[in-house]
C-alpha positions in Angstrom: -5.5 3.2 -56.2 -4.5 6.0 -53.8 -7.2 5.0 -51.3 -6.0 1.3 -51.5 -2.4 2.3 -50.8 -3.5 4.4 -47.8 -5.6 1.5 -46.4 -2.7 -0.9 -46.9 -0.2 1.5 -45.2 -2.6 2.1 -42.3 -3.0 -1.7 -41.8 0.8 -2.2 -42.0 1.4 0.5 -39.3 -1.2 -1.1 -37.0 0.3 -4.5 -37.4 3.8 -3.1 -36.9 2.7 -1.4 -33.7 1.2 -4.7 -32.4 4.4 -6.5 -33.3 6.5 -4.2 -31.2 4.4 -4.8 -28.0 3.2 -8.3 -27.9 0.3 -8.8 -25.4 1.0 -10.6 -22.1 -1.2 -13.6 -21.6 -3.2 -13.8 -18.4 -1.1 -16.9 -17.4 2.1 -15.0 -17.8 0.8 -12.1 -15.9 -0.4 -14.3 -13.0 3.0 -16.0 -12.9 4.6 -12.6 -12.6 2.3 -11.8 -9.7 2.9 -15.1 -7.9 6.7 -14.7 -8.2 6.5 -11.0 -7.0 4.2 -12.0 -4.1 6.6 -14.8 -3.0 9.5 -12.4 -2.8 7.6 -9.8 -0.9 6.4 -12.3 1.6 10.0 -12.9 2.7 10.3 -9.2 3.6 9.6 -9.4 7.3 12.1 -6.8 8.6 11.5 -3.3 7.0 11.0 0.3 7.7 9.1 2.9 5.8 8.8 6.7 6.2 6.5 9.0 4.5 3.3 11.1 4.6 -0.3 10.3 5.3 -3.5 12.2 4.5 -6.9 11.2 5.9 -10.2 12.6 4.8 -13.8 12.0 6.0 -17.1 13.7 5.2 -16.5 16.1 8.1 -12.8 16.6 8.5 -9.3 15.9 7.2 -5.8 15.8 8.5 -2.3 15.0 7.4 0.9 13.8 9.2 4.3 12.2 8.8 4.6 8.5 9.7 7.5 6.2 10.5 6.7 2.4 10.5 9.3 -0.1 11.7 8.5 -3.8 11.3 10.5 -6.7 12.8 8.7 -9.9 12.3 5.4 -9.7 14.2 6.6 -6.7 16.2 5.9 -3.2 14.9 6.5 0.4 16.0 4.5 3.1 14.4 5.1 6.9 14.9 2.6 9.4 13.6 3.2 13.1 14.1 1.5 16.2 12.7 3.2 19.3 11.3 6.0 20.7 13.6 5.7 17.5 15.7 2.2 18.3 17.0 0.0 15.4 18.0 2.8 12.8 18.1 1.5 9.3 18.7 3.5 6.1 19.0 2.2 2.5 18.8 4.2 -0.6 19.9 2.6 -3.9 19.3 2.3 -7.4 17.9 -0.3 -10.2 17.8 -0.6 -10.1 21.6 -1.7 -6.4 21.9 -0.5 -2.9 21.4 0.7 0.1 23.6 -0.1 3.7 22.6 2.2 6.4 23.9 2.0 10.2 23.8 4.2 12.8 25.3 3.5 13.5 29.0 0.9 10.8 29.3 1.0 7.3 30.6 1.0 4.5 27.9 -2.3 2.8 27.2 -2.7 -0.9 26.3 -5.3 -2.7 24.3 -5.7 -5.9 22.3 -7.1 -4.2 19.2 -4.9 -1.5 17.6 -7.6 0.1 15.5 -10.0 0.4 18.4 -7.2 1.8 20.6 -6.1 4.4 18.0 -9.6 5.6 17.3 -10.6 5.8 21.0 -7.5 7.7 22.0 -7.0 10.0 19.0 -10.1 9.8 16.8 -8.0 8.5 13.9 -9.4 5.6 11.9 -6.6 3.5 10.3 -6.5 -0.2 9.5 -3.3 -0.9 11.4 -3.5 -4.7 11.2 -3.9 -4.7 7.4 -1.4 -2.0 6.7 1.7 -4.2 7.3 0.7 -6.2 4.2 -0.9 -3.4 2.1 2.1 -1.1 2.5 4.3 -3.8 0.9 1.8 -4.4 -1.9 0.4 -7.6 -0.6 -3.1 -8.8 0.4 -3.7 -9.6 4.1 -3.2 -13.4 4.6 -6.5 -15.3 4.6 -9.9 -14.4 3.0 -10.6 -14.0 -0.6 -9.4 -10.6 -1.8 -10.2 -9.2 -5.2 -6.9 -8.2 -6.8 -5.7 -6.7 -10.1 -2.0 -6.7 -11.0 0.0 -5.3 -13.9 2.3 -7.2 -16.3 5.2 -6.9 -13.9 3.2 -8.7 -11.2 2.7 -5.6 -9.0 -0.7 -4.9 -7.4 -2.8 -2.2 -9.0 -6.0 -2.7 -7.0 -7.1 -4.8 -4.1 -10.5 -5.1 -2.3 -10.2 -6.7 1.1 -11.8 -6.4 4.5 -14.1 -3.6 3.3 -11.2 -1.5 1.9 -10.5 -0.6 -1.7 -6.8 0.1 -2.2 -5.2 1.4 -5.4 -1.5 1.7 -6.2 -0.4 4.4 -8.5 3.4 4.4 -8.2 6.2 2.0 -7.3 9.9 2.4 -6.6 12.9 0.0 -6.7 14.7 -0.8 -3.4 17.2 -3.6 -3.1 15.9 -5.1 -6.4 12.3 -5.1 -5.0 9.4 -3.3 -6.5 7.7 -1.6 -3.5 4.8 0.8 -3.3 5.5 4.5 -3.3 2.0 5.9 -3.6 -1.3 4.2 -2.6 -4.8 5.3 -1.9 -7.3 3.6 0.4 -11.1 4.0 0.8 -13.7 2.5 3.0 -17.2 4.1 2.9 -16.5 7.9 3.4 -13.0 7.4 4.8 -10.1 8.1 2.4 -6.5 7.5 3.3 -3.5 8.4 1.1 0.1 7.3 1.7 3.1 8.8 0.0 6.3 6.9 0.9 9.6 8.8 0.9 12.0 6.1 2.3 12.0 2.3 2.2 14.5 0.3 4.2 14.5 -3.5 3.7 16.8 -4.7 6.3 
């Protein structure tokens, strides 16, 4: 009898635990993602400040970054500790300028190629304007995983694997606070300190 009572009690507790947290159906989860995505896509004017750490098989470096987006136009500032190695990119779909202190600006059509050629840094500039907001890059067929609130947890796109581990609330928007990216041996980590959405 005692064993029967324990089995009954254990079953009751399991059922009670399930009742307090009903599972979210895939359809409900996808609806949350689609709604969240639609809101983020309207965010075309924003600014984000934070820290970036990059690691390869042979080296690693870290810096502060400040990204300002106004429609298709962007301005990205990256500077190492104590302002060392400061680089600024100004660009849009037509091309990009790279500026450094005491040097003439350099123009190119491809921001990734320009940044790597001039600094040795490998960053997916074109994709980051979407990934920093927690969105896939338009076009293509990305593999994505989202949580029950419709926020991205993982995305695989353009050869990159991106995972989101923390979000913050800014102007009623759920925006990434910490994300990690990897492509082959290249690893990039972003920690965002400030989001501005206007």
